[in-house]
Each structure stands twice: as C-alpha cells, then as structure tokens.
LOMARVEX-577572 format. One line per field, with one value per residue: x, y, z of N, C-alpha, C, CB in turn; residue number from 1; residue in one letter; chain. Coordinates in steps of 0.001 Angstrom, whole numbers. Glycine has a CB too. Layout:
BEGIN
n.east	(X_...);
n.north	(Y_...);
n.up	(Z_...);
ca.east	(X_...);
ca.north	(Y_...);
ca.up	(Z_...);
c.east	(X_...);
c.north	(Y_...);
c.up	(Z_...);
cb.east	(X_...);
cb.north	(Y_...);
cb.up	(Z_...);
resi	(NUM_...);
resn	(A_...);
chain	(A_...);
END
This chain:
BEGIN
n.east	(-7296_-8844_-10245_-8342_-8020_-10437_-10522_-10210_-7874_-7673_-5884_-5154_-4762_-1899_-2167_-2553_106_-634_-3250_-2848_-1338_-3215_-5080_-3610_-3193_-5813_-6423_-4638_-5715_-8201_-7416_-6084_-7697_-7783_-5287_-4118_-5606_-5752_-6483_-9134_-8092_-5441_-5830_-6827_-4624_-2742_-3966_-3840_-1071_-429_-1858_-499_2033_1330_456_2834_4424_3027_3452_6231_6462_5042_6602_8956_8015_7206_9682_10976_9442_9797_12544_12895_11547_13125_15477_15124_15040_16442_15098_15960_14649);
n.north	(-51402_-52559_-50411_-49041_-50771_-50576_-48008_-45962_-44623_-41905_-40824_-37645_-35523_-33412_-30137_-26970_-24593_-21807_-22175_-23837_-22108_-20095_-21576_-22255_-19698_-18970_-20815_-19929_-17403_-18140_-19419_-17445_-14841_-12202_-11178_-9879_-7624_-4324_-3184_-1151_741_825_1868_4413_5477_5470_7299_9625_9961_10306_12655_14437_14398_15480_18071_19060_19076_20974_23235_23500_24131_26526_28165_28295_29645_32073_33009_33362_35401_37529_37838_38758_41192_42510_43010_44788_44686_46773_48018_49155_51235);
n.up	(9175_7308_6290_4769_2632_1328_414_-2414_-4555_-6598_-9264_-10313_-13131_-13641_-12396_-13986_-13604_-13022_-12080_-9897_-8318_-7833_-6387_-4081_-3081_-2538_-525_1424_1956_2968_5251_6745_6836_7798_8165_6040_5632_6827_10151_11554_13305_12415_9860_10506_11865_9781_8041_9583_9722_6995_6510_8174_6955_4473_5154_6201_3895_2391_3988_3765_1029_1027_2693_1190_-1057_115_1025_-1421_-2526_-700_-838_-3402_-3239_-1406_-2724_-5188_-8701_-11164_-13980_-17108_-19506);
ca.east	(-6647_-9862_-10582_-7348_-8228_-11641_-10318_-9675_-7151_-7796_-4799_-5610_-3731_-1244_-2910_-1776_764_-1415_-4409_-2327_-955_-4457_-5684_-2856_-3469_-7157_-6335_-3976_-6667_-9229_-6803_-5767_-8343_-7683_-3910_-3752_-6373_-5450_-7603_-9650_-7127_-4290_-6238_-6910_-3255_-2131_-4560_-3268_324_-430_-2318_603_3059_798_477_4240_4867_2430_4144_7554_6284_4592_7739_9862_7400_7295_11084_11311_8740_10424_13903_12760_11146_14210_16474_14412_15871_16172_15028_16171_13975);
ca.north	(-51941_-52821_-49152_-48688_-51605_-50125_-46680_-45940_-43391_-41490_-39929_-36575_-34942_-32247_-28894_-25865_-23813_-20659_-22645_-24305_-20922_-19458_-22409_-22099_-18352_-18990_-21537_-19044_-16369_-18747_-19759_-16213_-13797_-10845_-10725_-9021_-6393_-3545_-2932_219_1588_999_2793_5756_5915_5745_8543_10733_10131_10880_14036_15200_14544_16369_19439_19452_19386_22257_24297_23691_24857_27866_28939_28549_30685_33343_33459_33858_36678_38575_38076_39588_42552_43135_43441_45006_44845_48016_47799_50399_51227);
ca.up	(8018_6316_5637_3758_1451_651_-188_-3770_-4808_-7990_-9653_-11186_-13991_-13057_-12561_-14553_-12548_-12539_-11312_-8619_-7558_-7385_-5348_-2835_-2585_-1962_745_2378_2352_3807_6526_7458_6036_8316_8312_4930_5679_8025_11060_11514_14004_11530_8793_11090_12121_8481_7530_10362_9302_5648_6611_8749_5915_3448_5687_6294_2535_2023_4721_3153_-237_1345_3197_59_-1888_840_993_-2757_-2724_93_-1328_-4599_-2873_-658_-3699_-6461_-9886_-11867_-15417_-17851_-20799);
c.east	(-7655_-10232_-9583_-7505_-9424_-11465_-9741_-9022_-7217_-6667_-5340_-4444_-3127_-2037_-1980_-1111_-26_-2620_-3956_-1940_-2184_-5115_-4933_-3083_-4839_-7149_-5674_-4924_-7756_-8684_-6565_-6397_-8062_-6252_-3514_-4466_-6041_-6699_-8028_-8659_-5887_-4612_-6298_-5515_-2534_-2657_-3996_-1836_397_-876_-1213_1701_2606_859_1916_4784_4291_3132_5529_7441_5896_5762_8746_9306_7466_8719_11441_10641_9451_11862_13869_12421_12243_15278_15794_15404_15467_16176_15139_15500_14514);
c.north	(-52192_-51534_-48818_-49550_-51104_-48767_-46825_-44584_-43089_-40512_-38918_-36077_-33735_-30992_-27851_-25079_-22579_-21076_-23123_-23132_-20204_-20263_-22287_-20718_-18294_-19707_-20681_-17966_-16923_-19058_-18515_-15023_-12382_-10350_-9765_-7673_-5628_-3336_-1473_1167_1839_1964_4229_6305_6266_7055_9750_11013_10775_12334_14925_15436_15516_17819_19936_19821_20721_23416_24560_24487_26313_28721_29242_29668_32046_33885_34017_35202_37786_38827_38954_41024_43260_43678_43668_45199_46120_47702_49126_50264_52262);
c.up	(6903_5565_4527_2503_634_-39_-1579_-3995_-6294_-8277_-10654_-12020_-13289_-13395_-13174_-13429_-12106_-11694_-9940_-7730_-7015_-6275_-4029_-2239_-1929_-618_1814_2868_3256_5191_7375_6738_6516_8448_7197_4970_6955_8877_10938_12178_13147_10398_9297_11322_10819_7903_8271_9928_7928_5667_7159_7727_4830_3904_5784_4915_2067_2717_4147_1859_23_1833_2085_-806_-1195_811_-373_-3029_-1975_-325_-2565_-4223_-2094_-1601_-5052_-7604_-10599_-13352_-16130_-19209_-21700);
cb.east	(-5914_-11100_-10627_-5933_-8441_-12776_-9386_-10792_-5682_-9200_-3596_-6232_-4314_214_-3492_-2677_2124_-1889_-5149_-1125_-131_-5428_-5720_-1355_-3383_-8148_-5559_-2740_-7293_-9770_-5490_-4234_-9814_-8354_-2965_-4050_-7882_-4842_-7219_-11032_-6724_-3845_-7601_-7706_-2481_-2400_-6098_-3309_1056_-1338_-3565_1169_3391_-639_-212_5079_4458_944_4256_8226_5207_3480_8431_10066_5937_6827_12035_10896_7272_10375_14614_11683_9859_14830_17618_13474_15746_17220_13725_17696_12516);
cb.north	(-53212_-53433_-48019_-48842_-53074_-50050_-45809_-46216_-43491_-40847_-40723_-35422_-34540_-32122_-28397_-24933_-23382_-19827_-23783_-25224_-19970_-19293_-23868_-22329_-17328_-19669_-22844_-18409_-15731_-20019_-20500_-16027_-14019_-10767_-11914_-9716_-6687_-2193_-3273_307_947_-349_2385_5735_4829_4589_8509_10415_8781_10071_14127_14482_13177_15984_19502_18317_18263_22267_23936_22332_24169_27820_28182_27265_30324_33167_32304_32837_36580_38216_36747_39016_42526_42135_42391_46236_43620_49126_47078_50721_51423);
cb.up	(8375_6980_6665_4330_1865_1638_687_-4835_-4324_-8283_-10253_-10371_-15381_-13560_-11196_-15411_-13018_-13718_-12065_-8835_-8431_-8558_-5792_-3077_-3722_-2922_567_1751_1124_3156_6300_7578_6027_9643_8332_3633_5597_7642_12532_12210_15335_10959_8223_12414_12874_7503_7665_11870_9290_4724_7499_9964_5291_3099_7077_6915_1567_2367_6198_2879_-1110_2400_4339_-789_-2206_2294_1350_-3826_-2260_1554_-1638_-5534_-2051_323_-3824_-6360_-10829_-11509_-15809_-18009_-20643);
resi	(1_2_3_4_5_6_7_8_9_10_11_12_13_14_15_16_17_18_19_20_21_22_23_24_25_26_27_28_29_30_31_32_33_34_35_36_37_38_39_40_41_42_43_44_45_46_47_48_49_50_51_52_53_54_55_56_57_58_59_60_61_62_63_64_65_66_67_68_69_70_71_72_73_74_75_76_77_78_79_80_81);
resn	(X_X_X_X_X_X_X_X_X_X_X_X_X_X_X_X_X_X_X_X_X_X_X_X_X_X_X_X_X_X_X_X_X_X_X_X_X_X_X_X_X_X_X_X_X_X_X_X_X_X_X_X_X_X_X_X_X_X_X_X_X_X_X_X_X_X_X_X_X_X_X_X_X_X_X_X_X_X_X_X_X);
chain	(A_A_A_A_A_A_A_A_A_A_A_A_A_A_A_A_A_A_A_A_A_A_A_A_A_A_A_A_A_A_A_A_A_A_A_A_A_A_A_A_A_A_A_A_A_A_A_A_A_A_A_A_A_A_A_A_A_A_A_A_A_A_A_A_A_A_A_A_A_A_A_A_A_A_A_A_A_A_A_A_A);
END
C-alpha cells in the first residue's frame, strides 16, 4: 500500500493518431517479428509455383501460335494480282 502512495502518475497529452498507430504496429512487430516474413521453405515453394505457372503460360502461348501457323498453312489464301 505504501508503494502506491509513493508512485506518481503523469498524464501525457493525447498522441497523434498516426503516431499511436505506428507505435502499436511497432509493438506488434516486436512481439511477433517472424509471423509476417515467410520462411525459406515458403519462399522456395512460392518460387516453384510461380515458375510452373510461368512455364504453363508460355506453353499455352506457344501452342496457340503453332496452331495459328499451321491453320494458315493448311488453308492458304489465294491472292489475285
């Protein structure tokens, strides 16, 4: 009980909302620093997935281009001059 009498409480002015938001964000990051950053295994898995999607997109474009080339050559147009 004696300790509570000796303590002095200082009232501070209200903090700006952006400053308060930044301070809470900093506290959250300090509390859980690694939850926001992906692990190495997650990065590798993401890179593999993106590479697979990229190759699949290239193959789709390549097949469309091949089909358009062979369709044109199968039915040649006759131009009259």
